[in-house]
Every structure is written in structure tokens, then in C-alpha cells.
C-alpha positions in Angstrom: 106.2 54.4 115.9 109.2 52.4 114.9 112.5 54.3 115.0 113.7 55.0 111.4 116.7 52.7 110.4 119.6 53.4 108.2 121.7 51.0 106.1 125.4 50.5 106.9 126.6 52.1 103.7 124.4 55.1 104.3 125.7 55.3 107.9 129.3 55.2 106.9 128.7 58.0 104.4 126.7 60.0 107.0 129.7 59.5 109.5 132.2 60.6 106.9 130.1 63.8 106.1 129.8 64.6 109.9 133.5 64.1 110.5 134.5 66.0 107.4 132.2 68.9 107.5 131.5 69.3 111.3 135.1 69.0 112.6 136.3 67.3 115.9 133.1 68.4 117.8 131.1 65.8 116.0 133.4 62.9 116.9 132.0 62.5 120.4 128.6 61.6 118.9 129.9 58.3 117.6 129.9 55.5 120.1 133.3 53.9 120.6 131.9 50.4 120.0 130.5 51.5 116.7 133.8 52.9 115.6 135.5 49.7 116.7 133.1 47.6 114.6 133.6 49.8 111.6 137.4 49.5 112.0 137.1 45.7 112.1 135.0 45.8 109.0 137.6 47.8 107.2 140.4 45.5 108.5 138.6 42.5 107.3 138.1 44.0 103.8 141.9 44.6 103.6 142.6 41.0 104.6 140.0 39.8 102.0 138.0 37.6 104.5 134.8 37.6 102.6 132.8 35.5 105.1 134.1 37.4 108.0 133.1 40.7 106.3 129.6 39.3 105.7 129.2 38.1 109.3 130.4 41.5 110.7 128.1 43.6 108.4 125.1 41.5 109.3 126.0 41.9 113.0 126.6 45.6 112.6 123.1 46.0 110.9 121.4 44.3 113.7 123.2 46.4 116.4 122.9 49.8 114.8 119.7 51.7 115.0 120.3 55.4 114.1 117.7 58.0 115.2 117.4 60.3 112.1 114.4 62.4 113.5 116.6 65.3 114.6 118.3 65.4 111.1 114.9 65.2 109.5 113.5 68.2 111.5 116.7 70.3 110.6 116.1 69.5 107.0 112.3 70.6 107.2 113.4 74.1 108.4 113.8 75.2 104.8 110.6 73.6 103.7 107.5 75.5 102.5 104.6 74.5 104.8 101.3 74.3 102.7 97.9 73.1 103.9 97.1 69.7 102.8 94.0 71.0 100.9 96.2 73.2 98.9 98.1 70.4 97.4 95.9 68.6 95.0 97.8 65.4 93.6 96.6 66.0 90.1 97.5 69.6 90.1 100.9 68.9 91.6 101.6 66.0 89.1 100.4 68.2 86.2 102.5 71.2 87.1 105.8 69.7 88.4 106.0 66.1 86.9 109.2 67.2 85.1 110.6 69.6 87.7 114.0 68.8 88.8 113.9 69.8 92.5 112.7 68.7 96.0 109.2 68.5 97.1 109.5 71.6 99.2 110.7 73.7 96.2 107.9 72.5 94.2 105.6 73.7 97.0 107.0 77.2 96.8 106.4 77.4 93.2 102.9 76.0 93.5 102.1 78.8 96.0 103.4 81.4 93.6 101.3 80.0 90.9 98.2 79.9 93.1 98.7 83.4 94.2 98.1 84.4 90.5 94.9 82.3 90.3 91.7 83.7 88.7 89.9 82.2 91.8 90.0 85.1 94.5 89.8 82.7 97.4 92.6 80.6 96.1 94.7 83.7 95.6 94.1 85.1 99.1 94.8 81.7 100.7 97.9 81.5 98.8 99.3 84.8 99.9 98.4 83.8 103.5 100.3 80.5 103.3 103.4 82.5 101.8 103.2 85.0 104.6 102.9 82.5 107.3 106.3 80.8 106.5 109.1 81.8 108.8 111.7 79.1 108.3 112.9 79.8 104.8 116.3 80.4 103.5 117.3 83.9 102.1 117.3 82.6 98.5 113.7 81.4 98.9 112.4 84.8 100.1 114.4 86.4 97.1 112.7 83.9 94.8 109.3 85.0 95.9 110.3 88.9 95.9 111.5 88.5 92.3 108.8 86.3 90.8 105.4 87.4 92.6 103.1 89.7 90.9 102.1 93.1 92.0 98.9 91.9 93.7 100.8 89.3 95.7 103.4 91.8 96.8 100.8 94.2 98.1 98.9 91.3 99.9 102.2 90.2 101.6 102.8 93.8 102.7 99.4 93.8 104.4 100.0 90.5 106.2 100.7 90.8 109.9 104.3 89.9 111.0 105.4 89.4 107.4 109.2 88.9 106.9 110.6 92.0 105.0 112.8 89.8 103.0 109.7 89.2 100.8 110.3 92.6 99.3 112.8 93.9 96.9 114.5 97.1 97.9 113.5 100.3 95.9 115.3 100.6 92.6 118.6 102.5 92.6 118.2 106.0 91.9 120.4 108.0 89.4 123.4 109.8 90.9 123.1 113.4 91.7 125.4 115.8 89.7 124.2 119.1 91.1 124.9 120.5 94.6 121.2 121.4 95.5 119.1 118.9 93.5 116.2 118.3 95.9 115.1 121.8 96.2 115.4 122.4 92.4 113.6 119.3 91.4 110.7 119.8 93.8 110.5 123.4 92.4 110.5 122.1 88.8 107.8 119.5 89.8 105.5 122.2 91.5 106.0 124.5 88.5 104.9 121.7 86.0 101.6 121.3 87.8 98.5 123.4 87.0 98.8 126.8 88.6 95.3 128.4 87.7 91.8 127.3 88.7 93.1 125.8 91.9 91.4 125.6 95.4 92.6 128.6 97.5 94.4 126.4 99.8 96.2 124.6 97.1 97.1 127.8 95.4 98.4 129.2 98.8 100.7 126.3 99.6 102.1 126.2 95.9 102.8 130.0 95.8 104.4 129.9 99.4 106.6 126.9 98.4 107.8 128.4 95.0 108.5 131.7 96.8 110.6 130.2 99.4 112.5 127.8 97.1 113.2 130.8 94.8 114.8 132.6 97.8 116.8 129.5 98.7 118.0 129.3 95.0 118.9 133.0 95.0 120.8 132.6 98.4 122.8 129.7 97.1 123.9 131.8 94.2 124.9 134.6 96.6 122.3 137.0 95.5 120.0 137.3 98.7 120.3 138.4 102.3 117.5 136.6 104.0 115.8 137.9 107.1 113.1 135.4 107.4 111.4 135.3 104.1 107.7 135.6 103.3 106.7 132.5 105.1 109.8 130.9 106.8 110.4 131.6 110.5 114.1 132.0 110.3 117.3 131.6 108.4 120.3 129.7 109.5 122.7 132.3 108.1 122.3 135.6 106.2 122.6 133.6 102.9 120.9 130.3 103.4 117.4 129.0 104.3 117.3 125.6 105.8 116.8 123.1 103.0 114.8 120.7 105.1 112.3 123.6 105.8 112.0 124.4 102.1 111.5 120.8 101.4 108.7 120.6 103.8 107.0 123.7 102.4 107.2 121.9 98.8 105.8 118.6 100.2 103.0 120.3 101.9 102.0 121.9 98.5 102.3 118.5 96.8 100.0 117.0 99.6 97.3 119.5 98.3 97.9 118.8 94.8 97.7 115.0 95.4 94.1 115.4 96.4 93.3 116.2 92.8 93.2 113.2 90.6 94.5 115.0 87.4 97.4 116.4 89.3 98.4 112.9 90.5 98.8 111.9 86.8 101.1 114.8 86.3 103.2 114.1 89.3 103.7 110.6 88.1 104.5 111.6 84.6 107.2 114.0 85.7 108.9 111.4 87.8 107.5 112.5 91.2 107.4 109.0 92.6 111.0 108.6 92.1 111.9 112.0 93.4 109.8 111.3 96.5 111.7 108.1 97.0 115.0 109.8 96.8 113.9 112.4 99.4 112.4 109.7 101.6 115.7 107.9 101.7 117.9 111.0 102.3 115.5 112.3 105.1 115.4 109.3 107.3 116.0 111.6 110.4 112.7 113.6 109.7 109.5 111.9 110.6 107.5 115.0 109.4 109.0 114.9 105.9 108.5 111.2 105.5 105.0 111.3 106.9 104.1 114.0 104.3 105.6 111.8 101.6 103.7 108.7 102.5 100.5 110.9 102.8 101.1 111.8 99.2 101.5 108.1 98.1 98.4 107.3 99.9 96.4 110.1 98.0 97.9 108.9 94.7 96.9 105.2 95.6 93.3 106.2 95.4 93.7 106.1 91.6 94.1 102.4 90.4 95.7 103.6 87.2 98.8 104.6 89.2 99.2 101.4 91.2 101.7 99.9 88.9 103.9 103.0 88.8 103.8 103.2 92.7 104.9 99.5 92.9 107.6 100.0 90.3 108.9 102.8 92.2 109.7 100.6 95.2 107.0 102.0 97.5 105.6 98.6 98.6 108.8 97.6 100.5 108.9 101.1 102.1 105.2 100.9 103.2 105.7 97.3 104.6 108.5 98.5 106.7 106.8 101.6 107.9 103.7 99.5 108.9 106.0 97.9 111.6 106.9 101.3 113.0 106.0 101.7 116.8 104.8 105.3 116.1 101.1 105.0 115.4 101.0 108.1 113.2 103.6 106.8 110.9 102.2 103.1 110.7 98.6 104.5 110.1 99.7 106.6 107.2 101.4 103.5 105.7 98.3 101.4 106.4 96.1 103.8 104.6 98.3 103.8 101.5 98.5 100.0 101.4 94.7 99.6 102.0 94.2 101.9 99.0 96.6 99.7 96.9 95.0 96.6 98.1 92.1 96.1 95.7 91.9 92.4 96.0 90.9 92.5 99.7 89.7 96.0 100.3 86.5 97.4 98.5 86.6 100.8 100.3 88.8 103.7 99.6 90.2 105.9 102.3 90.6 109.6 101.1 92.9 112.0 102.7 92.2 112.5 106.5 90.4 109.1 106.9 92.5 106.5 108.7 91.9 102.9 109.7 93.2 102.2 113.2 91.9 98.6 113.2 92.3 96.2 111.3 95.5 97.5 109.7 96.4 94.2 108.3 94.6 91.6 106.3 92.3 89.4 108.4 90.1 86.5 107.8 87.8 87.7 110.7 84.7 89.4 109.5 84.1 93.0 110.4 80.7 93.2 112.2 80.3 96.9 112.8 82.2 100.3 112.5 83.4 102.7 115.2 84.1 106.3 113.9 86.1 108.7 116.0 85.7 112.5 115.2 87.9 115.1 117.1 87.1 118.6 118.0 88.7 122.1 117.9 92.5 121.8 117.7 92.2 118.0 117.7 93.7 115.4 115.5 93.0 111.8 114.4 95.5 110.4 116.9 96.6 112.7 119.5 93.0 113.5 120.6 92.6 109.8 121.6 95.8 109.1 123.4 96.1 108.0 127.0 96.0 110.7 129.6 99.5 112.2 130.1 100.9 111.5 133.6 103.6 113.5 135.4 106.2 110.6 135.6 108.2 112.5 138.3 105.5 111.9 140.9 103.9 108.7 139.6 106.2 105.7 139.9 103.8 103.1 138.7 103.3 105.1 135.6 107.0 105.4 135.0 107.4 101.6 135.4 104.6 101.0 132.9 105.6 103.5 130.5 106.1 101.0 127.7 102.4 100.2 128.0 101.4 103.8 127.3 98.8 104.0 124.6 99.5 106.7 121.9 95.9 106.0 120.7 93.6 104.0 122.9 90.9 103.2 120.1 93.8 101.4 118.2 95.3 99.5 121.2 92.6 99.0 123.9 89.4 99.0 121.9 90.8 96.9 119.1 92.0 94.4 121.7 88.6 94.2 123.4 86.5 94.4 120.3 88.5 92.7 117.4 85.6 92.3 115.1 85.2 96.1 114.8 86.6 98.4 112.1 87.8 101.5 113.9 88.3 104.8 111.9 89.4 108.0 112.9 89.1 111.2 110.8 91.1 114.5 110.8 90.4 117.9 109.6 92.1 121.3 110.2 90.7 123.7 112.9 92.0 127.0 114.3 91.1 129.1 117.3 92.3 132.2 115.5 92.4 133.2 112.0 96.0 134.3 112.5 96.9 130.5 112.9 95.1 129.4 109.7 97.3 127.5 107.5 95.9 129.0 104.3 93.3 131.8 103.7 90.3 129.7 102.5 86.8 131.4 102.3 84.9 131.6 105.6 82.2 129.2 104.5 84.7 126.5 104.0 85.5 126.4 107.8 81.9 126.2 108.8 80.3 123.0 110.3 78.0 122.8 107.3 80.7 122.8 104.7 82.8 120.3 106.7 79.7 118.1 107.1 79.2 117.9 103.3 82.9 117.3 102.7 83.3 114.6 105.4 80.2 112.7 104.4 81.5 112.2 100.8 84.7 110.9 102.3 83.0 108.5 104.7 80.8 107.2 102.0 83.8 106.3 99.9 85.3 104.5 103.0 82.1 102.4 103.3 80.7 104.0 106.3 77.0 103.1 106.5 77.5 99.6 105.1 77.6 98.1 108.6 76.2 99.0 112.0 77.8 102.2 113.3 78.8 103.9 116.5 80.0 107.5 116.6 82.5 108.7 119.2 83.1 112.5 119.3 84.8 115.1 121.3 83.9 118.9 121.6 83.1 120.5 118.4 83.4 116.9 116.8 80.0 116.1 118.3 78.4 119.1 116.6 80.0 117.9 113.3 78.5 114.4 114.0 74.8 115.8 114.6 75.2 117.9 111.4 76.4 115.0 109.3 73.4 112.8 110.6 70.9 115.7 110.0 72.3 116.2 106.4 72.4 112.5 105.8 68.7 112.1 106.8 67.7 114.5 104.1 69.9 112.8 101.3 68.6 109.5 99.9 72.1 108.5 99.0 73.3 108.8 102.5 70.3 106.9 104.1 72.4 104.0 105.2 74.5 106.2 107.4 71.4 107.1 109.5 69.7 103.8 109.3 72.8 101.9 110.5 73.6 104.3 113.3 73.3 102.4 116.6 74.6 104.9 119.1 76.7 108.1 119.7 79.2 108.9 122.4 79.6 112.6 123.1 82.6 113.8 125.2 82.0 117.4 126.4 80.1 118.5 123.3 79.0 122.2 123.6 75.4 121.5 122.3 74.4 124.9 123.7 77.6 126.8 123.2 80.9 127.2 124.8 82.4 129.8 127.2 85.6 129.7 125.0 83.7 131.3 122.2 82.5 134.2 124.5 86.1 134.7 125.7 87.6 134.6 122.2 85.0 137.1 120.8 85.5 139.6 123.7 89.2 139.5 123.0 88.8 139.6 119.2 91.2 142.4 118.7 93.8 140.0 120.3 92.7 136.7 118.8 90.6 137.2 115.7 88.5 134.2 116.5 88.0 131.7 113.6 84.7 130.7 112.1 84.8 127.4 114.0 85.1 129.5 117.3 82.3 131.8 116.4 79.9 129.0 115.7 80.3 127.9 119.2 78.8 131.0 120.8 76.5 130.5 123.8 72.9 130.3 122.9 73.7 130.5 119.2 70.5 130.4 117.1 72.4 128.0 114.6 73.3 125.7 117.5 69.7 125.7 118.8 68.4 124.9 115.2 71.0 122.1 114.8 70.1 120.5 118.1 66.4 120.8 117.5 66.7 119.1 114.1 68.9 116.4 115.4 66.5 115.5 118.4 63.5 115.4 116.2 64.9 112.5 114.1 67.0 110.9 116.7 64.0 110.1 118.9 62.3 108.7 115.8 65.4 106.4 115.1 65.8 105.4 118.7 69.5 105.0 118.7 71.3 105.2 122.0 73.2 108.3 123.3 75.9 108.6 126.0 77.2 112.0 127.1 80.1 112.8 129.4 80.5 116.3 130.9 83.6 117.9 132.4 83.5 119.3 135.8 87.1 120.8 136.1 88.4 124.0 134.5 91.0 123.9 131.6 94.2 126.0 131.5 94.0 128.3 128.4 97.6 129.5 127.9 99.4 130.4 131.1 97.1 133.1 132.5 93.5 131.8 132.1 91.6 128.8 133.6 88.1 128.2 131.9 85.4 125.8 132.2 85.1 125.2 128.3 81.9 123.2 128.2 79.6 123.6 131.3 77.6 120.6 132.3 74.3 122.2 131.2 75.8 122.8 127.6 77.0 119.1 127.4 73.4 117.9 128.2 71.8 117.1 124.8 68.4 116.2 126.2 68.4 112.5 125.4 70.3 109.5 126.7 72.6 109.3 129.8 74.6 112.2 131.0 77.7 111.5 133.2 79.7 114.2 134.8 83.3 113.3 135.3 86.1 115.1 137.5 88.3 115.9 134.6 88.9 118.9 132.3 88.0 119.6 128.7 91.3 118.1 127.2 91.3 115.0 129.3 87.5 114.1 129.0 88.4 111.8 126.0 91.8 110.6 127.5 91.3 107.7 130.0 94.1 107.4 132.5 94.4 103.7 132.1 92.5 100.9 130.6 90.5 100.0 133.6 89.5 103.7 134.2 85.9 104.7 134.4 85.9 106.6 131.3 87.2 103.9 129.1 85.2 101.1 130.7 81.9 102.9 130.4 82.5 103.8 126.9 83.4 100.2 126.1 80.3 98.8 127.8 78.1 101.4 125.8 79.8 100.1 122.5 79.3 96.4 123.5 75.7 96.9 124.5 74.5 98.8 121.5 76.2 96.3 119.2 75.4 93.3 121.2 73.6 91.6 118.3 76.5 92.2 115.9 79.5 91.3 118.2 
């Protein structure tokens, strides 16, 4: 390709600009011979020798060949790069024929216009093109932030590696005049919500929060000596309850209220979104407070009528930032909230306690199947599935590779090995003892049967059953999986969940009871065993009936089953070592049973990615989904 040429006049202007704006450092780029020739041209002009001028100019034009490619590339750094197919000449001419700006500025506005197209495919591609730009100037990002619509902002927030300059910061909040505004405002918000006809758990958290905030208010006015309160563990002084602790009690109550659609309306109407924004900004040092707030936003986002209010309150920019957090729990809460806001791309809804581990961002890759993780007694959606902890004092290799430690191996390892899967983890509260229960709900609500019904409704809303499905469960979670499948097989509305189940992985599931239950019941005067523990009694008739019901239809459906059994005892407290689920109890009677030299807690926590536990689980998933992957 021929090197671009530049006229003498243009070159002179170029030299002047370079010398005038770049300083002495740019002079060394001008060849001495060129400067001499320019000087001769200038001298000739002064002397008035027209013929000589003409001769020198022609000679100069022949000699000079300026390579402008570097300059051209520098200029293109601020361009908007758009797919050729996106720029229809007729559309471009129609929209920007009178636009006084350069081509790349026109392209930016064209993308913004296309992001509001009635054609969904055009919209999604425009947002993808916007998000993929990484060479813009600040003003161009600000232009998009100020002019894009709500749907585009949410789409950008759910785009991987998006530049945070695409989002306007939360609107400024009114200045505080009182000394203790947060506790007062939280209390007023809670008081404004319905107080009767509530779920016992909602009522418990609300009354607890109001009681403790009242104590704080009295203490601040000098009218109370606090010796622990009715729910708080301690007081900083004889006259003050820690404000952060009271805020957390109030936020836990709001979490419960946010599960009720009509209460979400009232939270929004009373300025709750702005109040939560203020607390979020003030409590940057408290991950627990921020996590509860984002959980509330995720619950409120289930109602599409509230989406505009959530966006106006500045939550999209906050969620986009939290999505980049290295802490999986924080980023997953933000991912859930944004997925519930993204009605343009996500048809499912994710109720409280249902988290998408992968994909958390928008993706053009189709989802072929679902993997559903269900934890057990005292477990959680993330910590149950972390990589096995290693004593770093003795394991130098582990210390050296600490940055590779997986806080949740389904999100990191499995998502990497099977990118076309949607990976979901669920969470529900369980307790060994009723002393540890967070709220005094009725006994039947803690039973496997009630949890099955509640969780099936949530999973249906999340689209479980629409694709081929593999269940992965640990301990009591496996019993819950069996109960859900048995219940779904009897409900025509849940048929798809059963029919699309391709396989189940059981990690130390007590199909025939657990020794933990026997120990807890014998020590009931000390532990007051919970309903969950009582249901795990060895040779329980209820467990036998559940297992028989499951086997009768599992053999008919012919889906695959893989069971792992622990062979090492587990430390229960500091005094007791217990074989929680013996091998004979982990044997369901169908599929493969593999004993592993680990304890009950580590049976679902592989030591590393190439460990047998993970690799065998991965092979099982790939084999049962071979036709879909």
C-alpha cells in the first residue's frame, strides 16, 4: 500500500503545530535537510524570487514523503468502533446528514439510537457494541451515561469488563440535620410498614429491630442504662448500643419485608431506596450491612413496577461496581439484583435465596443445561462449595498458590470447564438446635416437606425444568432434592423438572439417617435438637418412605445417580469426633457409590481442581449431558 503523502502547506502547518504544542522534544523528529529546505523557501519568498520559489516547492514536494499512519492511529483512539453491518449508509445519511461532527461522533449517537430500537436483536447488539469500546475519552462515556435509557444502562451493567464511566454516580442525598438520622429513619420506615397479619419470621425481626432501636433512642437521650438489651449481645457503654448493630437488626427486618410485594411498594413510597443508598455509602466498611442492602434491592427488583425507581435512586452504578468485587458473595448478590432488573435479556426471575453463579453477565453463548447446587444442614449457597481449606503453615505450595484459591468451585472451576451451563446455588436457613434459630417459626415450616414446596416454587420462577438438569447436593440437601422430585412427580405443573432431570450427585447424603441426629436427641436437654435434626434419625420411617417413593419413580425415569460416601470422622465441637453419615447410610441403592477418605464437611470441598472428587463429579456431569454440551 502506498504511503500517505501530505502537501507542503499541510506539512508546514503540521510542523508549526508540533513545535508550538509539543515543545523542544518534537524538534528532533524534523530532519535537518527538511528544515534547510523550508528555510530556503522562506528566504526566497522574502527576496521575491517567484521562479526560484516554484522550483524549490516542486523539489520539496518530490522529496518529502511523510508517514501519517501513526498520527492516524492516535486519532482513532477516540473513535467508536462499530460493526460494518451496523452502519447502514441509508440510515446513516438519514439520521446524520445535517450533523455537525466527525464520523466517530455520529457513530456514537447512532449506537445510542439503536440501543432504543424496537427490534430486540438490534438493541442487544448496540449495547454490546457500546460496552466493547475501551478507547473513548471521558466526555464520550459521560455522553452515554447522560443520554442512554434505563434498559441500556442495565444492559451495560450486565456486560463483562464494562467501564464504570458509563454510569452516573448516585444522585446527591439531602444533608443530615439530626445527630442520629439513620437509626431514626430506619425505625420510622419499619413503623410505616404493616405490623399485623405477618409471617411469624417477619414479625419477629420487625419487633426485635423496633425494640432495639427504641433502646438506642432512649440511651441517646440519657434515659436508659443498657445491660445487653433483649436481643443485642452487648453494649459499648452503659448508655449506648452500637449503631451499626442496630442498623443491621433493622436491615434484617427489611429483608423479610422485601419478600412481600405489597411491602416493597411501601418501602419505595416512603423513600426507602434513597435511605438505603445513604446507609450503603456511609457503611463502606461493613460488608454485612452492604450485603443486606443489596439483598433488599434484589428482592424489590422482582417487581417490574419498581425498576424505574431503583434506577433513579442510583442503584445501577452501585450494582455494576459490586459485580466487579473479588468477593463471590457480594458479586453474586449484585448479579442477582441486576438479573432481576434485566427484563430485556433475562426471562427468569430469581427469588430470595436463589443465586446464579454462572453466567453472571450477558452472554451470546446459548445455555444448554442447568446445574443446581443444594447445601445441607448449616450450609450456605457459597461456603458449602468452597475449595477445601489447607493449613498454610505446613503446605508451602498452597501458600504460593493462595491467589488461586476458589471461594466457590462451581463458579470458578465448573464454569470454566462447562461454559454453556447455567449454574445455580440455593440457600435456606437450618439449625442444629432450636436455641440457635433466628426466629420462632412453626415447626412444620422447618420440615423437609415444607422446604420442598417453598423451594420448588422459587425454582420454577427461576426457569428450572426448562432445560436438561443435573442436581448436586450435600448431606440433608440430598434428602430435600429427593423430596422435591417426588413432589414434582405428583404435580402436573412441575412435570418438566422431573422429565428434564438427567442426573443427581449425592455427597454424603443420609438416606437412612445420621448418627448426628442420634447424638443430638440423646443430648436434647443440652441441645434442644431442631426439626431438621430430628428428621435425620436413623431408620426413621419418614426417611424410609421418602427413599422408597424416590426409588420407585427414579428407576422408571432412568436418570443417572452418583453417590460419594465419607470414611473419616468429623470433629463436632472440641470434644467429639463423629462419623456423621456412615457408608451404609450414604448408599441409596441405585447408581455408583464411591467411598472417599474425607470427613463429612470436606466431602463436597475438593482440595484442588485436579482432585478426584472434582474430576469425577465433572466427568459425571459431562457424561449425562453429552448430547447437550
